[in-house]
Steps between C-alpha positions, in 0.01 A plus 500: 500500500590864567274761343767742384258713296148453637564612858691818404219586258247457782711731714512759222123477451436550870728803499306644207165433671626680810622794292158522330332460840268234364237377744499123441223304673539123466271240652503123458871432446467204736323317218824484298652157576817500707640206305431327170371613167198719431356708218438858608224656288440876491294758316699731271452879498856637504848444362614467863258226603767229511687702763198542726367148450845371588489687832228265620747211527773680692350461851531122453852542363399394150590643160272492198618415148273693266412409146558807280510576131826410336573855376559612861788252517659652188510852646855609589399608853210277598631190321796420728285574806215276386739215426685553826173478692418177313177630353353306209495643145186445295521497119136494392596328176667218694303490822578136564857589601382743767244245621768233536732744678223599744409137560860414586514796740180391675615141532826620655302684768493853358209746503412607146315827449253545216264765367230290330346805331826498296501879451424806711129569539448860391150499649652397837241222517571130465532371146448134415760263645705261291514145634880458507532566874244232585658249261846560647371458855324178406800350327745601772267402783519842670237749623403834349528816710263782390618861534333835430682831461347846510662841468799385298340647186551847648879450487548370146252346263439463130425825323596720795830665598689362796427670831804460721440820695475502875121502513439244778306271264340205680534148363261237634582129467278210595601131498243222515509147632664235287286335233567137424530402134348153504600285205148360466359845417510690174760775491230736378291440812800563725582815303146632551526435873835679520366798304197523728727503804731767351187706426390472864846601619509790254167631627628468857814694409293772332274532806804526726678756281545807719470780244265616227572718194596856594294660223344436159844482339607222737230245418694325224619221733151405619300244294193627319263280704630667817438848361843563351607595149712195418391329178221249532602138433337525156687822419827346620445192282427719199818703561710183525346359182568823316 
């Protein structure tokens, strides 16, 4: 079926990235399956993460259908685009509908993208993972593909203004080998294994990141445990609870 919306949106995104002179470093895209269903699982540090996580599938000529909160689909601009790209709306009060939609997509051979932290991590560290991705992979009989993003928080994240200036911001993306979701294992155990792998990929992306903060005012995007001034995980949890 022709992708009348998705491919033009990809073209527009690439044009924007070129205009911003983003330095995108992606490794591991070969782990995205060329055919068949898969659940792509990524960390979540920016409002733009679905765009960058989706880039990982393009070398294998695949498109990713992301699960996103239902309010995005009601927006007058983003709504028609999200529907046209066949992304999956998630109403947290009726999550079973989104689950069924995602399951149908996987069984029909689509790649479904998920952020198992559910919300953006304001500490830029991994939060706990929900088990939905593992359960979907088990039920659909498809693998999980772990992804880690780093640098996207510098473009647009929660609590910070957008930075769409031409500042040559690097974005580092790492994709790991597929993880099988065996049906004879607990979803919680599979989820822990996926989170551990995303953590390893995140640390690899951070080590490979080519720049450091320019000065003391530019440390906000670096996690506290790496010497930055981002909130600690405990501070971020307290802010979310408040």
